N, C-alpha and C positions, 0 to 999 in steps of 0.2 A: 503493499499499500504506499503510495507516495503521500509526501507531506511537503508543505512550504513553509518555511520558518521565516516570518516576516515581521519585521519590527514596526509596531504601529504605536505612536505616541498618543495615548489617550489623556485629554484633558477631562479630569473627573469634576464635572460641574454639577453633577447630582448624583447621590448615592443613597441608597436605602440598605442599610445593613442590618441583618436580623441574626439572632442566635437561635439555635434550634434546640428546645428543651427535651432531652431524650429520656424515654422510659423503656424498660424491658418490654420485649415483644415476642409472643410465642408464634411459631411458624404458621399456625392455623388461625392466626387473627388478622384482620384486615389491618393495614397500616393507619396509624393515627396521626392526625394532622397536629403539627405541633406549633406552628405559629401561622396566622393569617394577616396579611397586608391589606388594610381597609382600602375600598375603592377611592381612587384619588386621581386628580389631574395634576400633573406636575409641570409647573412653568419652566421650560426649558432656557429661559433667559435669565432665571435666577440661580445662585449657588444655593443649593439646598442639601444639607447633610442630616440624617436621622441615625441614631446609634441605639441599639436596642441591646437585650441580654445576650449573654455570652456563656454557653454550655458546649464543652467539646462533645463531638459525635464520639460514639462508642466503639470505636475499631472499625471494622471491615464492614461496609454497609453502602446502600445507594441513597444519594441525596436526590430528591424529586422536587421540581418546581412545576407548576402548573398555573395558567391563568389565561387572560385576554389582554391583547395590547392593540391600540388603535394610534396609528399615526395620523395626526391632524394636521394637514397642509404642510407637512415635513419633506416629503420627497419631491413635491413640486418646486422646492427651493433647490436651484443648481448646485449650490455649495454645501448642501447639508451631507452630514457624514453618517455615522451609524451608532447605535447603542450597543452597550454589552451586557449581557445578563450573566451575572458571575455567581457560581455556588462555591462553596469550600474555601472562602477568602478569610482572611484574618480581620476580625471586626476591630482589633485595636491597632491595626496599622492603616492609616488613611493616605500616606504619601506615595503609595504604589498599588497596583493591582496585582493580585494573584489569585490562582483558582482555576475552574474551568467552567465552561458554559457555552453561550452562544453570542454571536455577533449578528445584528440586523441592520441593513441599510447599504450605502456605498462604502465597500471595505477596501479602499485602496487599489492595489494590483490584483487583489484577489476578485475583483468585479471590474475587469478591464473594460467592459461594455457601459459602464456607468449605470447599470440598472441596479436598484436596491434588491437585495436578497438576503437570506439568512444561511448561516453556515457555523459549524462547530468552531470554536477558539478557545485557547487556554492560554494563560498568563503565567510567566515564570515566577515573578516576585523577587528575582534576583538582581536582574538589570532591567529597568523600567522600559526598555526599548525592546525587550525579547518576549515574543509571542509565538504561539504554535497556531497556526490556522489551516484548515482543512477544505479547499475548495471543492474537492470531490464530494462533500456533503452539501453543496450549493442548492437552495431550494428555488422554486419558481420565483417570477418578478413580485415584489411586493407593491401594494399600492396604497394610496392615502385614503383615509376616512372609511375604511372598512374594517371591522374588528377581526383581529388574527387570534385564532385558538392556538394555544402553544403548550407542549409539555417538555420538560428537558430533564434527562436523567444524568447523573454523572456517578460512576461507579469505582470503588476501590476494593480490590479482591485480596484473598489471602496470599496470593503470589506477589503482591506488590504492584500489580498492574492496574492502571487507570483506564477507564473506558468512558465514552461520552455517548448519548443517543438521544435524538430529538424528534418530535413529530409536530408538524405545523399545518394549519388549514385556514384558508382565506378565500372567500368569494367563489366557492365551489372547487378550488385546488387544494390538493392534498399532497405533503411529502413526509416520507418516514426515512431517515438517514441510515437505520439499522445501528447496531453497536459498533462503534469506531474505538480502536485502540488509540490512546492518547499517548504520544512519545515524550511528552512533557513531564519529566521527572523532578523538576525543580521546586514547585510548589508543594505546601504541606496538605496532603489530602484529609488530615485529621481535623482541620479547622473546620468551624461551623457557620461561618459567615455567609450571608446573600447580599449581593450588591447589583443596582443598576448604575451604569455610567454611560455617559455619551461623550462623542467627538465631533466637533465642527457644527455646532448648531447654527442655523441660518434662518430662525424662525419657525413658527408653527409650535406644536405642543404634542405630547405622547400621553394617552390615558392608559392606564393600568387598572384592570378591573379583576375581580374574583381571584386574586393571587393566593397561592397556598404553597408553604414549603413543608415538606414531610421527609420521614426517614423509612426506608424499606429494608428488608433483608435481601442480600444479593440472591440471584436466582440463574440458573443456567436455561430457564424457559423463557424463549423470546417472547412469550404472550405477557410476561411481566411487565416488560417495558412497551407498553401500547397506551392507548387513549385511557 
């Protein structure tokens, strides 16, 4: 599997960082939501940081994020960049991004046609310019003012490997990336933070609704990482 190591300097002008309060879970129990982000419209022209609780993940597990995202007159601006949806980041470190998740929008050389898309990305946390991005997981073209349904999974297994998987749906289009091996071994996968950041705001706003972060047991069943 190919990967492109692209340095992207992300201006963190908005971040929502949450901690996951983890409780023990039997295998036959459904996953228990541990934190809900209230419905909100974030003004991308303001610097906004919200910091919440910090409780470490309990070892090898899957971090799941789900929700709806609507870009409001964002992509119509020719200089607008992208947002980053980041799991497993360090909630106590705000000077740099690390963890794994998803980029959405115009993502530099990874979207050479200039059309906004989603794709898996992870951040090293060692050098602020070091990021791993996976263009082979590129979605369909994203559009303004239509809700996007999104599920992102990041997996840390007992062998020490990290995986990412996302599903996205908008306006009748659907894409499933499948489970992708993440070659970024720099970030600490035991961190519990969740963040949203953006790069190159040129106006407009982004609405986040019905967001939920939860912990799952790892699974070899591909049906586990589904809608």
